[in-house]
C-alpha positions as CSV (number, residue, x, y, z in Angstrom):
1,M,-0.3,32.6,16.8
2,P,0.1,30.5,13.7
3,N,0.8,26.8,14.1
4,K,3.4,26.3,11.5
5,P,3.5,22.5,11.7
6,L,-0.3,22.5,10.9
7,E,0.1,25.0,8.2
8,A,2.8,22.9,6.7
9,A,0.8,20.0,6.8
10,V,-2.3,21.4,5.3
11,M,-0.2,23.0,2.5
12,Q,0.4,19.3,1.4
13,L,-3.0,18.3,1.0
14,G,-5.8,19.4,-1.8
15,P,-8.1,22.6,-0.7
16,L,-10.9,20.3,0.4
17,E,-8.6,17.9,2.3
18,G,-6.7,20.7,3.9
19,R,-10.0,22.2,5.0
20,I,-11.1,19.1,6.7
21,M,-7.9,18.2,8.1
22,R,-7.4,21.5,9.8
23,L,-10.9,20.9,11.5
24,V,-9.6,17.2,12.8
25,W,-6.1,18.7,13.7
26,E,-7.8,21.8,15.6
27,G,-9.7,19.1,17.7
28,K,-13.2,20.7,16.2
29,L,-14.8,17.2,16.5
30,Q,-14.6,14.2,18.9
31,Q,-12.4,11.4,17.4
32,P,-13.4,8.7,16.0
33,F,-16.1,10.7,13.9
34,V,-18.5,9.7,11.0
35,V,-19.2,11.4,7.8
36,R,-22.4,13.4,9.3
37,D,-20.1,14.7,12.0
38,M,-17.9,16.3,9.8
39,Q,-20.8,17.5,7.3
40,K,-22.3,19.2,10.4
41,L,-19.2,21.6,10.3
42,M,-19.4,22.0,6.7
43,P,-22.8,22.1,5.9
44,R,-22.6,23.5,2.4
45,L,-21.0,20.6,1.1
46,A,-22.7,17.4,0.0
47,Y,-22.6,14.2,2.0
48,T,-21.1,12.3,-0.9
49,T,-18.5,15.1,-1.3
50,V,-17.4,14.8,2.4
51,M,-17.6,10.9,2.1
52,T,-15.3,10.7,-0.9
53,T,-12.6,13.2,0.6
54,L,-12.7,11.3,3.8
55,N,-12.0,8.0,2.1
56,R,-9.4,9.7,0.0
57,L,-7.7,10.7,3.3
58,A,-7.9,7.3,4.6
59,E,-6.6,5.8,1.3
60,K,-3.3,8.4,1.8
61,G,-2.9,7.1,5.4
62,I,-3.9,10.2,6.9
63,L,-7.1,9.0,8.4
64,T,-8.2,5.3,9.3
65,A,-11.6,4.4,8.0
66,T,-13.1,1.3,10.3
67,A,-16.7,0.0,9.5
68,V,-19.5,0.9,12.2
69,P,-20.8,-2.7,13.3
70,G,-24.5,-3.0,11.9
71,Q,-24.1,-0.3,10.0
72,R,-23.0,0.9,6.3
73,A,-21.1,3.8,7.7
74,H,-17.5,4.0,8.7
75,Q,-15.8,5.9,11.7
76,Y,-12.4,7.9,11.0
77,L,-9.5,8.7,13.0
78,S,-6.5,10.5,12.4
79,L,-3.3,8.7,12.2
80,I,-1.3,12.0,12.0
81,H,-1.3,14.3,15.2
82,I,0.0,17.9,14.9
């Protein structure tokens, strides 16, 4: 059965943003997550591509990005729950 709110939300995003947020909103990875967690689900994409897209989603207010203490990495968490 299609999830109409999920589909409507995904349609408001770019193609890659939609693919990423669908994985987040379907609970395919534990939150908070880092770029490498997402990249494991999308192995054909470069690390930098995933990182850039997650950062853009954070800039749009869909995700939060918090620095991981003692590392250069960031943790991401969805601000919107569908």
